[in-house]
Structures are given as C-alpha cells and as structure tokens.
C-alpha positions in Angstrom: -18.2 50.1 -111.2 -17.4 51.5 -107.6 -14.0 53.1 -107.2 -12.9 49.8 -105.7 -13.9 47.6 -108.5 -11.8 49.9 -110.7 -8.8 50.1 -108.4 -8.8 46.2 -108.1 -9.5 45.6 -112.3 -6.5 48.1 -112.8 -4.4 46.4 -110.2 -4.8 43.5 -112.0 -3.8 44.5 -115.3 -1.2 46.6 -114.0 0.6 43.2 -112.6 2.0 42.3 -115.6 3.5 45.6 -116.2 6.0 45.0 -113.0 7.2 42.2 -114.4 8.1 44.0 -118.0 11.3 44.6 -116.5 13.3 41.9 -115.7 13.5 41.1 -111.8 14.2 38.7 -109.2 11.9 35.7 -109.0 10.6 35.6 -105.5 7.5 35.0 -103.2 6.3 38.4 -104.2 6.3 37.4 -108.0 3.6 34.7 -106.8 2.0 36.1 -103.9 1.1 39.6 -105.3 -1.2 38.1 -108.0 -2.4 35.4 -106.3 -3.5 38.1 -103.3 -5.4 40.2 -105.4 -7.4 37.5 -107.0 -8.2 36.0 -103.7 -9.4 39.1 -102.5 -11.3 39.4 -105.8 -12.8 36.1 -105.3 -13.5 36.9 -101.5 -15.8 40.0 -102.6 -17.3 38.9 -105.4 -18.0 35.1 -105.6 -20.9 34.3 -103.2 -22.2 31.5 -105.1 -21.5 29.5 -107.9 -25.0 28.8 -109.8 -25.8 25.4 -111.4 -28.6 25.9 -112.8 -29.6 26.1 -116.8 -26.3 26.2 -118.5 -24.9 28.2 -116.0 -21.9 25.9 -115.3 -21.0 26.0 -119.2 -20.7 29.6 -119.0 -18.4 29.2 -116.0 -16.3 26.4 -117.5 -16.0 28.3 -121.1 -14.7 31.4 -119.4 -12.5 29.6 -116.5 -10.9 27.7 -119.6 -10.1 30.8 -121.4 -8.9 31.8 -118.7 -6.8 28.7 -117.9 -5.4 29.1 -121.7 -4.3 32.9 -121.2 -2.6 31.9 -118.1 -0.7 29.0 -119.6 0.3 30.8 -122.4 1.6 33.9 -120.4 3.5 31.7 -118.3 5.2 30.0 -121.1 5.7 33.7 -122.8 7.4 34.8 -119.8 11.3 34.9 -119.7 13.1 32.8 -117.0 16.7 32.8 -116.8 19.5 32.2 -113.8 22.1 34.6 -113.2 24.7 34.6 -110.6 22.7 31.6 -108.5 19.1 33.6 -109.0 16.1 33.1 -111.1 15.3 36.5 -113.2 11.9 36.8 -114.8 10.7 39.2 -117.4 7.4 39.1 -119.2 7.6 39.1 -122.6 5.4 41.1 -124.9 3.2 38.0 -125.9 2.8 37.3 -122.0 1.9 41.3 -121.4 -0.6 41.2 -124.3 -2.1 38.0 -123.3 -2.5 39.5 -119.4 -3.9 42.7 -121.0 -6.5 40.8 -122.9 -7.3 38.6 -120.5 -7.9 41.0 -117.2 -9.3 44.3 -119.6 -11.5 41.9 -121.3 -13.6 41.4 -118.2 -13.2 45.1 -117.1 -14.5 46.2 -120.9 -17.5 43.7 -120.0 -18.4 45.3 -117.3 -18.5 48.9 -118.2 -20.3 47.7 -121.6 -23.0 46.2 -119.4 -23.3 49.1 -117.7 -23.2 51.4 -120.2 -26.2 50.0 -122.5 -24.8 46.2 -123.0 -27.2 45.1 -120.1 -30.2 44.5 -122.7 -27.8 42.3 -124.9 -26.6 40.3 -122.3 -30.1 39.5 -120.8 -31.5 38.7 -124.6 -28.0 36.4 -124.7 -28.6 34.3 -121.5 -32.5 34.1 -122.2 -31.7 32.4 -125.5 -28.7 30.1 -123.8 -30.3 29.5 -121.0 -28.3 31.5 -118.4 -30.0 31.8 -115.2 -28.7 34.9 -113.2 -26.4 37.6 -112.9 -24.5 35.8 -110.4 -23.4 33.4 -113.2 -21.6 36.1 -114.9 -20.2 37.2 -112.0 -19.0 33.6 -111.3 -17.6 33.1 -114.8 -15.7 36.3 -115.0 -14.6 35.9 -111.2 -13.1 32.5 -112.2 -11.9 33.0 -115.2 -9.4 35.6 -113.5 -9.0 33.5 -110.6 -8.0 30.6 -113.3 -5.9 32.7 -115.6 -3.6 34.2 -112.8 -3.4 30.5 -110.6 -2.4 28.7 -114.0 -0.1 31.6 -115.0 1.6 31.4 -111.6 1.8 27.6 -111.6 3.2 27.8 -115.1 6.1 30.3 -113.9 6.6 27.9 -110.7 6.7 24.9 -112.8 9.4 26.4 -115.4 11.2 28.0 -112.3 12.1 24.7 -111.0 13.2 23.5 -114.4 15.1 26.3 -114.9 16.9 25.9 -111.1 17.5 22.2 -111.9 19.2 23.4 -115.0 21.2 26.0 -113.3 22.3 23.9 -110.6 23.1 20.7 -113.1 25.6 23.2 -115.1 27.0 24.7 -111.6 30.7 23.5 -111.1 30.9 20.8 -108.9 32.3 21.6 -105.4 35.6 20.1 -104.9 35.6 16.7 -102.8 36.8 17.0 -99.4 37.4 14.1 -97.7 37.1 13.6 -93.8 41.1 13.9 -93.5 40.9 17.3 -95.1 39.0 19.0 -92.6 40.3 20.8 -90.0 39.0 21.6 -86.4 
C-alpha cells in the first residue's frame, strides 16, 4: 500500500471517532466523509468490470456496505438541544464503521503480504475476471457504506428536527393591530 492509500484508509476509519464525542450536526458531518469517498472513488475507480461474476462480487460487497451504512446511521444518536441537533456515534455505530473500513484495509494488506494466490484461486473458481473487479467492489463498498450512513443520519435528523419543531412552544399570536411601526 502506498502512503496515500494508508492515509486515505486511516482517514476513513478515523472519521467515526470524530463523532464519538457529541457535537453539532452540521454540513461538515456530511461533507467530510462524502468528500473522502469521492476522492477515493475518483482515484481508484477506473472502470466497473462486467464480465463473468464481476458484477455479482461488486453487488455483494456494495450490499454489505449498504447494510453497514444503514445500521451505522441507525445506531448514531441524534438529539435536539437549544434549537440545534447534536450527533454522537454510539459504540455499535463505531464498531460497524471500523469493521467495514478496516476490513477493506485488512484485505488489501493481506493480498499484498501473501494472500494474492488465494484471491487468484477464488477469482478463477468464481469467474471473477480481473483485479479491477476487486478494486471496484471494495471502492463501491466504501462509497455505499458512507452514502447510506450519511443518508440515514440525514433522514433521521429531519425527523428529529420536525419533532423538535413540533414540541417547541408556539409563538404568541400577533394581530395586525398589535404591530407598531
């Protein structure tokens, strides 16, 4: 793995640790992880192979990413306080995030340090046609995990915002006659 790959992978793992401390839900909550995976996708996703069972591999890993992302989003605490939404990743959310991001990093390290022959045998036996299929599958797994987690948090935050707005005390009624110029 190159230094850039290590930094990118570690940054993706560490994103969740930023949310272990409760903080305000804002645009950075969404933009930082989306920005990181956008750079990863742009850097590593040259093509999406469609031969043999390449799409099956890609779909399975993207599905795993989606499941981890939705679960991570569900297990992230969101609450309203003083008109703001606060977010905190729970233990389950953090474990799922590190599991998904760490599994990709671990797979890459394993392949580079003795696992390449096993992956080649598996690929041949299951009609996976190229290394690019594995790259696409793992990149799309990461993208899907991030997008579904962020989307889940966003949708849940809208529900919390509506609930908080509904429970806020109603503003006093002001008639046209009460206004002073």
